[in-house]
C-alpha positions in Angstrom: -25.6 -112.2 -8.5 -25.8 -108.5 -7.3 -25.0 -105.7 -9.8 -23.0 -102.6 -9.0 -24.8 -99.4 -8.3 -23.7 -95.7 -8.4 -23.9 -94.3 -4.9 -25.8 -91.3 -3.8 -24.3 -88.8 -1.4 -24.0 -90.0 2.2 -26.0 -87.8 4.5 -24.6 -86.4 7.7 -25.1 -88.8 10.6 -26.3 -91.6 8.3 -25.5 -94.8 10.1 -28.0 -97.0 8.2 -27.0 -100.6 7.9 -26.9 -100.2 4.1 -24.6 -97.2 4.3 -21.8 -99.0 2.4 -23.3 -98.1 -1.0 -24.0 -94.6 0.2 -20.3 -94.2 0.8 -19.6 -95.2 -2.8 -18.6 -98.8 -2.1 -19.8 -101.0 -4.9 -21.6 -104.1 -3.9 -19.7 -107.3 -4.5 -21.3 -110.1 -6.5 -22.9 -112.3 -3.8 -22.8 -116.1 -4.2 -26.0 -117.1 -2.5 -24.5 -120.6 -1.9 -21.6 -119.2 0.1 -22.6 -119.8 3.7 -19.4 -118.5 5.1 -20.2 -115.1 3.5 -23.6 -115.3 5.1 -22.1 -115.8 8.5 -19.8 -112.8 8.0 -22.8 -110.5 7.1 -25.4 -112.0 9.4 -23.7 -111.2 12.7 -26.7 -112.0 14.9 -27.9 -115.2 13.2 -31.2 -114.0 11.7 -31.0 -117.1 9.5 -31.2 -119.2 12.7 -34.3 -117.4 13.8 -36.0 -117.9 10.5 -35.1 -121.6 10.4 -36.5 -122.0 13.9 -39.9 -120.6 13.1 -41.8 -124.0 12.9 -40.6 -124.9 16.4 -41.3 -121.4 17.7 -44.9 -121.8 16.5 -45.2 -125.0 18.5 -43.7 -123.5 21.6 -45.9 -120.5 21.4 -49.0 -122.6 21.1 -48.1 -124.9 23.9 -47.3 -122.1 26.3 -50.5 -120.2 25.6 -52.5 -123.3 26.2 -50.9 -123.8 29.6 -50.9 -120.2 30.9 -53.6 -119.1 33.4 -56.0 -116.6 31.8 -58.4 -115.2 34.4 -60.7 -113.6 31.8 -64.5 -113.5 31.5 -65.2 -115.0 28.1 -69.0 -114.8 28.2 -68.8 -111.0 28.5 -66.5 -110.4 25.5 -68.1 -108.9 22.5 -65.1 -107.4 20.8 -61.3 -108.1 20.7 -58.8 -105.4 20.1 -55.1 -106.2 19.6 -52.9 -103.1 20.2 -49.4 -103.4 18.7 -46.9 -102.0 16.2 -44.6 -103.6 13.6 -43.6 -107.1 14.2 -45.9 -107.4 17.2 -48.9 -106.1 15.4 -48.6 -108.5 12.5 -49.7 -111.4 14.8 -53.0 -109.6 15.3 -53.4 -109.0 11.6 -52.8 -112.7 10.9 -55.3 -113.7 13.6 -57.8 -111.3 12.2 -57.7 -112.9 8.8 -57.6 -116.5 10.2 -60.6 -116.0 12.5 -62.8 -113.9 10.2 -64.7 -116.7 8.5 -65.9 -118.2 11.8 -65.3 -116.0 14.8 -68.7 -114.6 15.9 -67.3 -111.3 17.2 -65.1 -108.7 15.5 -61.4 -108.6 16.0 -59.6 -105.2 15.4 -56.0 -104.3 15.2 -54.9 -100.9 16.5 -51.6 -99.5 15.3 -51.8 -96.2 17.1 -51.8 -94.4 20.4 -55.5 -94.2 20.9 -58.3 -96.9 21.1 -61.5 -96.5 19.1 -64.4 -95.2 21.0 -66.2 -98.5 21.0 -63.4 -100.1 23.1 -65.0 -99.7 26.4 -66.0 -101.8 29.4 -65.8 -105.5 30.1 -67.3 -106.3 26.7 -64.0 -105.4 25.0 -60.8 -107.5 25.5 -57.8 -105.4 24.7 -54.6 -107.4 24.1 -51.4 -105.3 24.3 -48.8 -106.9 22.1 -45.3 -105.6 22.5 -42.2 -107.7 22.2 -40.0 -105.3 24.2 -42.9 -104.2 26.5 -41.8 -100.6 25.9 -43.6 -99.7 22.6 -45.1 -96.3 23.4 -48.1 -96.5 21.2 -49.1 -99.9 22.7 -48.5 -98.6 26.2 -50.8 -95.6 25.6 -53.6 -97.9 24.2 -53.2 -100.3 27.1 -53.5 -97.6 29.7 -56.6 -96.2 27.9 -58.1 -99.7 28.0 -57.6 -99.9 31.8 -59.1 -96.5 32.3 -62.1 -97.5 30.3 -62.6 -100.7 32.2 -61.8 -103.2 29.4 -60.6 -106.7 30.1 -56.8 -106.8 29.6 -54.2 -109.2 28.5 -50.5 -108.5 27.8 -48.3 -110.4 25.3 -44.7 -109.4 25.9 -41.1 -110.2 27.0 -41.4 -107.8 29.9 -40.7 -104.0 30.1 -43.3 -101.4 31.1 -46.2 -103.4 29.6 -45.6 -106.3 31.9 -45.4 -103.8 34.8 -48.7 -102.2 33.9 -50.3 -105.6 33.5 -49.1 -106.5 37.0 -50.4 -103.2 38.4 -53.7 -103.7 36.7 -54.1 -107.3 37.8 -54.1 -108.4 34.2 -52.7 -111.7 32.9 -49.4 -111.8 30.9 -48.5 -114.2 28.2 -44.7 -114.1 28.3 -42.5 -114.3 25.2 -39.4 -116.4 26.3 -37.5 -115.7 23.1 -34.7 -113.3 22.5 -34.6 -111.7 19.0 -35.8 -108.8 17.0 -39.6 -108.4 17.4 -40.2 -109.5 13.8 -38.4 -112.8 14.4 -40.8 -113.7 17.2 -43.8 -113.8 14.8 -44.6 -117.3 16.0 -45.3 -116.0 19.5 -47.0 -112.9 18.1 -49.4 -115.0 16.1 -49.9 -118.5 17.6 -50.2 -117.1 21.2 -53.2 -115.1 20.0 -54.7 -118.0 18.1 -54.5 -120.1 21.2 -56.2 -117.5 23.3 -59.1 -117.0 20.9 -59.5 -120.8 20.8 -59.5 -121.0 24.6 -62.2 -118.3 24.7 -64.4 -120.5 22.5 -64.5 -118.1 19.6 -62.5 -120.2 17.2 -62.4 -124.0 16.6 -59.4 -125.7 18.1 -56.4 -125.3 15.8 -54.2 -128.0 17.2 -54.5 -130.3 14.2 -54.1 -127.5 11.8 -51.0 -126.4 13.6 -49.6 -129.9 13.3 -50.2 -129.7 9.6 -48.8 -126.2 9.3 -45.6 -127.2 11.0 -45.2 -130.2 8.8 -45.8 -128.2 5.6 -43.4 -125.5 6.8 -40.7 -128.0 7.4 -41.3 -129.7 4.0 -41.0 -126.3 2.2 -38.1 -125.3 4.3 -36.2 -128.4 3.0 -36.5 -126.7 -0.5 -35.5 -123.2 0.5 -33.0 -123.4 3.4 -29.6 -121.8 3.0 -27.8 -125.1 2.3 -30.0 -125.7 -0.8 -28.2 -124.4 -3.9 -29.6 -121.6 -6.0 -30.4 -123.9 -8.9 -32.9 -125.8 -6.7 -33.8 -123.0 -4.3 -36.8 -120.9 -5.4 -36.4 -118.4 -2.5 -32.8 -117.7 -3.5 -33.8 -117.3 -7.2 -36.6 -114.9 -6.3 -34.3 -112.8 -4.2 -31.8 -112.6 -7.1 -34.6 -111.4 -9.3 -35.5 -108.7 -6.8 -32.1 -107.1 -6.8 -32.4 -103.4 -7.8 -36.2 -103.8 -8.0 -39.0 -102.6 -5.7 -41.0 -105.6 -4.5 -44.8 -105.0 -4.5 -46.7 -107.7 -2.8 -50.3 -108.7 -3.7 -52.5 -110.8 -1.4 -56.1 -111.2 -0.6 -58.1 -113.0 2.1 -55.8 -115.1 4.2 -52.9 -113.8 2.3 -53.5 -110.1 2.8 -51.7 -109.9 6.2 -49.0 -112.2 4.8 -48.4 -109.7 2.1 -48.0 -107.0 4.7 -45.5 -109.3 6.5 -43.5 -109.8 3.3 -43.3 -106.0 2.8 -42.1 -105.5 6.4 -39.5 -108.2 6.1 -38.1 -106.6 2.9 -38.0 -103.3 4.7 -36.3 -104.4 7.9 -34.2 -107.4 6.8 -33.1 -106.3 3.4 -33.3 -102.5 4.1 -35.2 -102.3 0.8 -38.2 -100.3 -0.5 -41.3 -102.5 -0.7 -45.0 -102.0 -0.8 -48.1 -104.3 -0.5 -51.6 -104.2 -2.0 -54.7 -106.1 -1.0 -56.9 -108.0 -3.5 -59.5 -107.2 -4.7 -59.2 -103.6 -3.6 -56.0 -103.1 -5.7 -58.2 -103.9 -8.8 -60.0 -100.7 -8.2 -57.0 -98.3 -8.1 -53.5 -99.8 -8.0 -53.9 -101.6 -11.3 -54.1 -98.2 -12.9 -51.0 -96.8 -11.3 -48.5 -98.8 -13.3 -47.7 -96.4 -16.2 -45.5 -93.7 -14.6 -42.7 -92.9 -14.0 -41.8 -94.9 -17.0 -38.3 -95.6 -15.7 -39.9 -97.6 -12.8 -41.5 -100.1 -15.2 -38.3 -102.3 -15.1 -37.6 -101.5 -11.5 -40.8 -102.9 -10.0 -41.4 -106.6 -9.4 -44.9 -107.8 -8.3 -45.2 -110.9 -6.2 -48.7 -112.5 -5.9 -49.3 -114.5 -2.8 -52.1 -117.0 -3.6 -54.0 -119.7 -1.8 -56.2 -122.5 -3.0 -58.6 -121.2 -0.3 -58.9 -117.8 -2.0 -62.4 -116.8 -3.2 -62.9 -118.1 -6.7 -63.2 -114.5 -8.0 -60.0 -113.6 -6.2 -58.3 -116.4 -8.0 -59.6 -115.1 -11.3 -58.6 -111.6 -10.5 -55.0 -112.7 -9.7 -54.8 -114.4 -13.2 -56.2 -111.4 -15.1 -54.1 -108.9 -13.1 -51.0 -110.9 -13.8 -51.8 -110.8 -17.5 -52.3 -107.0 -17.5 -49.0 -106.4 -15.6 -47.0 -108.7 -17.9 -48.4 -107.0 -21.0 -47.0 -103.8 -19.6 -43.6 -105.4 -19.2 -43.8 -105.7 -15.4 -42.2 -108.8 -13.8 -44.6 -111.0 -11.9 -43.9 -114.0 -9.6 -46.5 -116.2 -7.9 -46.0 -117.9 -4.5 -48.6 -120.4 -3.7 -49.7 -121.5 -0.2 -49.4 -125.2 0.7 -51.5 -127.5 2.9 -55.2 -128.0 3.5 -55.8 -125.6 6.4 -55.8 -121.8 6.4 -53.1 -121.9 9.0 -50.8 -124.1 6.8 -51.5 -121.9 3.8 -50.6 -118.7 5.7 -47.5 -119.9 7.5 -46.1 -121.7 4.5 -46.1 -118.5 2.5 -45.0 -116.3 5.4 -42.0 -118.5 6.0 -41.1 -118.4 2.3 -41.1 -114.6 2.5 -38.9 -114.5 5.5 -36.3 -116.6 3.7 -36.6 -114.5 0.5 -36.0 -111.2 2.5 -33.0 -112.8 4.1 -31.4 -113.8 0.8 -32.1 -110.3 -0.6 -30.2 -108.9 2.4 -27.3 -111.1 1.5 -27.5 -109.9 -2.1 -27.2 -106.3 -0.9 -24.5 -107.3 1.7 -26.5 -105.9 4.6 -26.8 -107.4 8.1 -30.5 -108.3 8.4 -30.8 -107.9 12.1 -29.9 -104.3 13.1 -32.4 -101.6 12.2 -30.5 -98.3 12.9 -33.1 -95.9 11.5 -35.7 -97.2 14.0 -33.2 -96.9 16.9 -32.3 -93.4 15.8 -35.9 -92.4 15.5 -36.6 -93.6 19.1 -33.6 -91.7 20.4 -34.9 -88.5 18.8 -38.4 -89.0 20.1 -37.0 -89.6 23.6 -35.2 -86.3 23.4 -38.5 -84.6 22.7 -40.5 -86.3 25.5 
């Protein structure tokens, strides 16, 4: 299913997980129904983590419901989630889920510094770091303490857990060993449970039951043991080989589009971008003409929901027509279920599987992320 590709020159010190083609080794055609080949490539069982997401969501919710949270809910006027990468995406998903009904603003900070408004007991700052050692998150968490904010840590341990202990702040533990992006159930559902417990969002227990049921039903259609001819996630991955996936999503699907982009980057080691509807109709829709050679190298994936604003639904349809008239490939992935939570998680899970199958097409191990490790090593040398 995967074509061969001329290889660029391998750079000095390049230990990227996709270095095989940079060394001039041609990709072998990948049979996406060959599970033995999957196991040889996927050395740390990323597939198992993806398959376990429905149960992980349940476990995260149950734990957060039963963890002591000595906070002052009546004082909170703003929630800030400080995190990066796979830890930050949970905050972005919460932000979209809660926006239609949460009476206070929820912000996501992907940086070292908190905004000026984050100050005092009126602001709850949640430091979300899977490892507990993400330097941007630690910086923001320390600032929050200095400014007298209410604090909560979501982490496996590390320095963040130590700081929370020193500050007398509660910790929501992540009892799950994986890459941060594979712990998205904890990153998202833990936060949802917290906001529900604070009385800022209606109880999501029934919606979570539905979401898990919907995820499992769709999983039965796209899991690795389902052959390509009946597996839409495998077919989509095959269509993305040698193309740059550009993901469109609006409303509840906007952070899901970001998640898809990140999964293509980290799992498949592939270029990918995301755009938010309707904003993309005011700029990105014009940027499709040049370079001309990219016209056949780009694939747009629209993530849609029955809960999208009616005008967003119309915009998706018209945008799709414009793109296809220009010869650009477009696929549509629709959310399932009645609740926002089910719609979001059903599409998120589909994207995780698709990114995994694209990694298999490229013959790269989806778990290791050598460029991130290398960057952290270089930064540590400069500290």
